[in-house]
C-alpha positions as CSV (number, residue, x, y, z in Angstrom):
1,X,83.3,-88.6,-14.3
2,X,84.5,-90.6,-12.0
3,X,86.8,-93.0,-12.6
4,X,87.1,-96.8,-10.0
5,X,90.2,-98.9,-10.5
6,X,88.2,-102.5,-10.5
7,X,86.0,-103.0,-13.6
8,X,83.4,-106.7,-12.5
9,X,81.6,-108.2,-15.6
10,X,79.2,-110.2,-15.7
11,X,77.3,-111.8,-18.3
12,X,74.1,-112.9,-17.1
13,X,70.7,-115.1,-18.9
14,X,67.8,-116.3,-16.9
15,X,69.6,-116.5,-14.0
16,X,68.5,-113.6,-11.2
17,X,67.7,-115.2,-8.3
18,X,71.7,-116.6,-8.6
19,X,73.2,-113.8,-9.6
20,X,71.6,-111.7,-6.1
21,X,73.3,-113.3,-4.8
22,X,76.9,-112.5,-6.5
23,X,76.1,-109.2,-6.6
24,X,75.4,-109.5,-2.6
25,X,79.3,-110.7,-2.2
26,X,80.3,-108.3,-4.2
27,X,77.9,-105.4,-1.1
28,X,80.2,-107.0,1.4
29,X,83.8,-106.0,-0.3
30,X,86.3,-104.9,1.7
31,X,87.2,-103.0,-1.1
32,X,85.1,-100.3,-1.8
33,X,86.6,-99.0,-5.4
34,X,84.7,-100.8,-8.1
35,X,82.5,-101.3,-10.2
36,X,80.1,-103.8,-11.4
37,X,78.0,-104.1,-15.2
38,X,76.1,-106.8,-15.8
39,X,75.5,-107.9,-19.1
40,X,71.3,-109.4,-19.9
41,X,71.6,-111.7,-22.8
42,X,68.1,-111.1,-23.2
43,X,66.3,-112.7,-20.3
44,X,63.4,-113.6,-20.1
45,X,62.9,-114.3,-16.5
46,X,62.9,-111.2,-13.3
47,X,67.4,-111.5,-14.1
48,X,66.9,-107.6,-14.9
49,X,64.8,-106.1,-12.7
50,X,66.8,-108.0,-10.1
51,X,69.8,-106.0,-11.3
52,X,68.1,-102.9,-11.9
53,X,67.0,-102.8,-7.7
54,X,70.7,-103.1,-7.1
55,X,71.5,-100.7,-8.9
56,X,68.5,-98.1,-7.7
57,X,71.1,-98.6,-4.7
58,X,74.1,-98.3,-6.0
59,X,75.4,-96.6,-7.9
60,X,78.0,-99.3,-9.0
61,X,76.3,-101.6,-10.7
62,X,74.9,-100.9,-13.9
63,X,73.2,-102.5,-16.0
64,X,73.9,-103.1,-20.1
65,X,72.0,-105.3,-22.0
66,X,73.1,-107.2,-25.4
67,X,71.0,-105.4,-28.3
68,X,73.2,-106.8,-31.0
69,X,74.0,-110.4,-32.2
70,X,75.5,-113.4,-31.3
71,X,73.8,-114.0,-28.2
72,X,75.9,-115.0,-26.0
73,X,78.6,-115.1,-22.5
74,X,81.0,-113.8,-24.8
75,X,78.9,-111.0,-26.9
76,X,78.4,-110.0,-23.4
77,X,81.4,-110.5,-22.1
78,X,83.4,-107.9,-25.2
79,X,80.1,-105.5,-23.9
80,X,81.1,-105.2,-21.2
81,X,84.5,-105.0,-21.6
82,X,83.8,-101.9,-24.0
83,X,81.9,-99.5,-21.1
84,X,84.6,-100.7,-18.7
85,X,86.4,-97.7,-17.0
86,X,89.0,-99.7,-14.3
87,X,92.3,-100.0,-14.6
88,X,91.9,-103.4,-13.8
89,X,89.1,-106.0,-15.1
90,X,87.6,-109.2,-13.2
91,X,84.9,-111.3,-15.1
92,X,82.7,-112.9,-13.4
93,X,80.6,-115.7,-13.6
94,X,77.0,-114.9,-12.4
95,X,75.7,-118.2,-10.5
96,X,79.0,-118.2,-8.7
97,X,80.3,-116.6,-4.6
98,X,83.4,-115.3,-4.4
99,X,84.7,-114.3,-0.4
100,X,84.9,-110.7,1.4
101,X,88.9,-109.7,1.1
102,X,88.6,-111.0,-2.8
103,X,89.0,-107.3,-4.2
104,X,91.0,-106.2,-1.7
105,X,93.4,-109.4,-1.7
106,X,93.3,-109.4,-5.8
107,X,94.0,-105.7,-6.4
108,X,97.1,-105.1,-3.7
109,X,99.1,-108.1,-5.4
110,X,99.2,-106.6,-8.9
111,X,100.0,-103.7,-7.2
112,X,102.5,-105.0,-6.2
113,X,103.1,-106.8,-9.6
114,X,103.9,-104.6,-11.9
115,X,104.8,-106.5,-14.5
116,X,102.4,-109.0,-14.2
117,X,99.6,-108.8,-17.2
118,X,96.9,-110.4,-15.5
119,X,97.3,-112.4,-11.8
120,X,95.4,-116.3,-11.0
121,X,93.5,-116.9,-7.2
122,X,92.7,-119.6,-5.7
123,X,88.7,-121.8,-6.6
124,X,86.9,-124.0,-5.7
125,X,83.7,-125.8,-6.1
126,X,80.9,-126.0,-4.5
127,X,77.4,-128.3,-4.5
128,X,76.1,-126.1,-1.0
129,X,76.6,-121.4,-0.4
130,X,75.6,-123.1,3.3
131,X,79.0,-124.9,2.6
132,X,81.9,-123.4,1.8
133,X,85.2,-125.4,0.7
134,X,88.7,-124.1,1.9
135,X,91.7,-124.5,0.0
136,X,92.9,-127.0,2.1
137,X,89.1,-128.8,1.8
138,X,89.3,-132.0,-1.0
139,X,88.9,-131.6,-4.6
140,X,89.9,-129.6,-7.8
141,X,91.4,-126.3,-7.4
142,X,91.3,-123.7,-10.4
143,X,94.2,-120.5,-9.3
144,X,96.2,-123.0,-7.5
145,X,100.8,-123.0,-9.1
146,X,103.7,-121.8,-9.7
147,X,105.6,-119.4,-12.1
148,X,107.2,-121.9,-12.9
149,X,104.8,-124.0,-14.0
150,X,104.1,-124.3,-17.7
151,X,100.6,-123.0,-17.9
152,X,99.7,-124.1,-21.6
153,X,100.5,-127.9,-21.4
154,X,98.0,-127.8,-19.0
155,X,95.7,-125.9,-20.7
156,X,96.9,-128.0,-24.0
157,X,95.7,-130.7,-22.0
158,X,92.6,-130.1,-20.5
159,X,93.5,-129.6,-17.5
160,X,93.3,-126.1,-16.4
161,X,95.4,-124.3,-13.9
162,X,93.5,-121.9,-13.8
163,X,90.0,-120.6,-15.1
164,X,89.2,-116.9,-16.4
165,X,87.1,-116.1,-13.1
166,X,90.5,-116.4,-11.3
167,X,91.7,-114.1,-13.2
168,X,91.7,-109.9,-12.4
169,X,93.8,-108.2,-15.8
170,X,95.1,-104.7,-16.2
171,X,92.3,-103.0,-19.0
172,X,95.2,-101.8,-20.4
173,X,96.3,-105.6,-21.4
174,X,93.6,-107.2,-23.0
175,X,92.5,-103.8,-25.5
176,X,94.5,-106.5,-28.8
177,X,92.1,-109.4,-27.2
178,X,88.6,-110.1,-27.9
179,X,86.3,-113.3,-26.8
180,X,85.3,-115.0,-29.8
181,X,82.0,-115.0,-30.3
182,X,81.9,-118.0,-32.8
183,X,83.0,-120.2,-29.7
184,X,79.1,-121.5,-27.7
185,X,81.7,-123.8,-25.6
186,X,84.9,-123.8,-23.9
187,X,84.6,-120.4,-24.0
188,X,87.9,-119.8,-21.5
189,X,89.8,-122.6,-23.0
190,X,90.4,-120.2,-25.9
191,X,90.6,-116.8,-24.6
192,X,93.6,-118.2,-21.9
193,X,94.8,-119.8,-25.4
194,X,94.4,-116.8,-27.1
195,X,96.8,-115.0,-24.4
196,X,99.1,-117.6,-24.3
197,X,100.3,-118.4,-27.6
198,X,99.8,-114.4,-28.5
199,X,103.7,-113.6,-26.1
200,X,102.0,-110.6,-24.8
201,X,100.7,-111.2,-21.5
202,X,102.3,-111.9,-18.4
203,X,100.6,-114.6,-15.9
204,X,101.5,-114.8,-12.1
205,X,100.2,-116.6,-9.7
206,X,98.8,-113.9,-6.8
207,X,98.4,-114.4,-3.3
208,X,98.0,-118.7,-2.5
209,X,97.0,-118.5,1.5
210,X,93.0,-119.5,1.2
211,X,90.8,-119.5,-2.0
212,X,88.8,-115.7,-2.8
213,X,85.8,-117.8,-5.2
214,X,83.9,-120.5,-6.0
215,X,81.9,-122.1,-8.6
216,X,79.4,-123.2,-8.9
217,X,78.6,-126.7,-9.4
218,X,75.5,-127.6,-10.1
219,X,74.8,-131.4,-8.8
220,X,71.9,-132.7,-11.4
221,X,74.1,-131.6,-13.9
222,X,77.9,-132.7,-12.0
223,X,78.9,-129.3,-14.3
224,X,77.8,-125.8,-15.3
225,X,77.3,-124.6,-18.7
226,X,79.3,-127.8,-20.2
227,X,75.8,-130.4,-19.3
228,X,75.2,-130.5,-23.2
229,X,78.4,-131.1,-25.3
230,X,76.6,-131.6,-28.7
231,X,73.6,-129.4,-28.4
232,X,72.7,-126.1,-29.5
233,X,75.8,-125.8,-32.0
234,X,78.1,-126.4,-29.7
235,X,79.6,-129.5,-31.4
236,X,80.7,-126.8,-34.7
237,X,81.9,-124.6,-32.4
238,X,84.3,-127.3,-30.9
239,X,85.2,-128.6,-34.4
240,X,86.3,-124.4,-35.3
241,X,88.4,-123.4,-31.7
242,X,89.6,-126.4,-32.6
243,X,90.9,-125.9,-36.1
244,X,91.6,-122.1,-35.2
245,X,94.4,-124.0,-31.9
246,X,95.4,-126.0,-34.0
247,X,96.5,-123.1,-36.8
248,X,98.2,-120.8,-33.4
249,X,100.0,-124.3,-32.2
250,X,101.1,-124.2,-36.1
251,X,103.4,-121.2,-36.2
252,X,105.6,-122.2,-33.3
253,X,108.6,-124.0,-33.3
254,X,107.4,-126.1,-31.2
255,X,104.3,-127.6,-32.1
256,X,105.4,-131.4,-32.8
257,X,105.2,-131.6,-29.4
258,X,102.0,-129.0,-28.8
259,X,100.1,-130.9,-31.1
260,X,100.4,-134.2,-29.2
261,X,99.4,-132.0,-26.1
262,X,96.1,-130.8,-27.5
263,X,95.3,-134.1,-28.5
264,X,94.6,-135.0,-25.2
265,X,91.7,-132.2,-25.2
266,X,90.9,-134.6,-28.4
267,X,90.7,-137.2,-26.8
268,X,88.1,-136.4,-24.0
269,X,85.8,-133.9,-26.5
270,X,85.9,-137.9,-28.2
271,X,84.9,-139.6,-25.3
272,X,82.8,-136.8,-24.7
273,X,80.7,-137.9,-27.7
274,X,80.7,-141.0,-27.0
275,X,78.8,-140.8,-23.9
276,X,76.5,-138.3,-24.9
277,X,76.6,-138.0,-28.5
278,X,76.6,-141.7,-30.1
279,X,73.3,-141.5,-31.0
280,X,73.7,-138.5,-33.6
281,X,76.0,-139.9,-35.9
282,X,76.1,-137.4,-38.0
283,X,78.1,-135.6,-35.3
284,X,80.4,-138.6,-35.1
285,X,81.1,-138.1,-38.3
286,X,82.7,-134.8,-38.6
287,X,84.1,-135.7,-35.7
288,X,86.4,-138.0,-37.4
289,X,87.6,-136.9,-40.5
290,X,87.8,-133.8,-38.9
291,X,90.4,-135.8,-36.3
292,X,91.5,-137.5,-39.7
293,X,92.3,-134.2,-41.4
294,X,94.1,-132.9,-38.0
295,X,95.3,-136.3,-36.6
296,X,95.6,-138.8,-40.1
297,X,97.8,-141.2,-37.7
298,X,95.1,-141.7,-35.2
299,X,92.1,-140.7,-36.8
300,X,91.9,-145.0,-37.7
301,X,92.5,-146.3,-33.9
302,X,89.8,-142.9,-33.3
303,X,86.9,-145.4,-36.0
304,X,87.7,-148.5,-34.6
305,X,86.6,-146.8,-30.5
306,X,83.4,-145.1,-31.8
307,X,82.6,-148.3,-34.0
308,X,83.0,-151.2,-30.4
309,X,80.4,-148.3,-28.5
310,X,77.7,-147.6,-30.9
311,X,76.6,-151.7,-29.9
312,X,77.9,-150.9,-26.7
313,X,74.1,-150.9,-24.0
314,X,74.2,-147.8,-22.2
315,X,76.2,-145.2,-21.2
316,X,77.6,-146.0,-18.5
317,X,79.1,-148.9,-20.2
318,X,80.5,-147.3,-23.1
319,X,82.1,-144.8,-20.9
320,X,84.1,-147.7,-19.2
321,X,84.5,-149.4,-22.6
322,X,85.9,-146.0,-24.2
323,X,88.2,-145.5,-21.3
324,X,90.1,-148.2,-21.4
325,X,90.5,-148.7,-24.5
326,X,91.9,-144.9,-24.8
327,X,94.2,-146.1,-22.3
328,X,95.5,-149.7,-24.0
329,X,95.5,-147.6,-27.6
330,X,96.9,-144.2,-27.2
331,X,98.4,-143.8,-22.9
332,X,95.4,-141.6,-22.3
333,X,94.0,-141.7,-18.9
């Protein structure tokens, strides 16, 4: 059986139209030695048929259906990893786009840097595929930096230096790592933190002169999978992830500093709950109980901010008031 050098894994659920745009991008790549593994998460629309049509035209494309629980992108990525054959591995999202030279540049960098277990490349968000951004445009960028930067600090603060779709990995280096299938939100964060905290993966920033990935922002929700932070089991998943992260940090000599850094992420999520979850007092009660167990010295101030927000008339006012109070009481912006 032929073994491609690069395996690309895409989980997909009910997103055939946008997935077809991504597959078109992949088929236009200047680098040709790849396989694409699309793992369908039980789509109810025509997504499997879309992939099957591409696969009939190009034998580098494979459709795999998730046939075990739990449902979700993390399970699909693990399934895709188990079927991947390439020396290098990339995880993409179904609704994004890539530059025609994406694969060529990523593989070339890894070939030139055999010490790197994975490398990150520049990405920006877009809302209109007819007007893709340039690296010099204003707006959030991922995968931009130099190897002296502290990626762990960035992730703990909730300011992603890079996301999983920015990266190309050596498949052999990922063998000890699995996507945690219990996690329904912040999946990239957990996977990236697991690699960094293991101390076993060497990261590099790749070529920085142009974009090779375009992250689609849904204009109606302002984001992709994270439009809701409290629905569909995401709240319980968040508490599980945060506890797991703090337990891993507690094993480090620099735990006091890292714990304080991660509190910025705790606050970020707290403010999101203030905006979205204020109508569900049980969710906020659970979150404050978690914070009291992990950050007892800060729990009283969090409770005060929450109690103040209950009486505010709408989400916009709650957003502004909670931001101000978090700045005053914690120095958090």
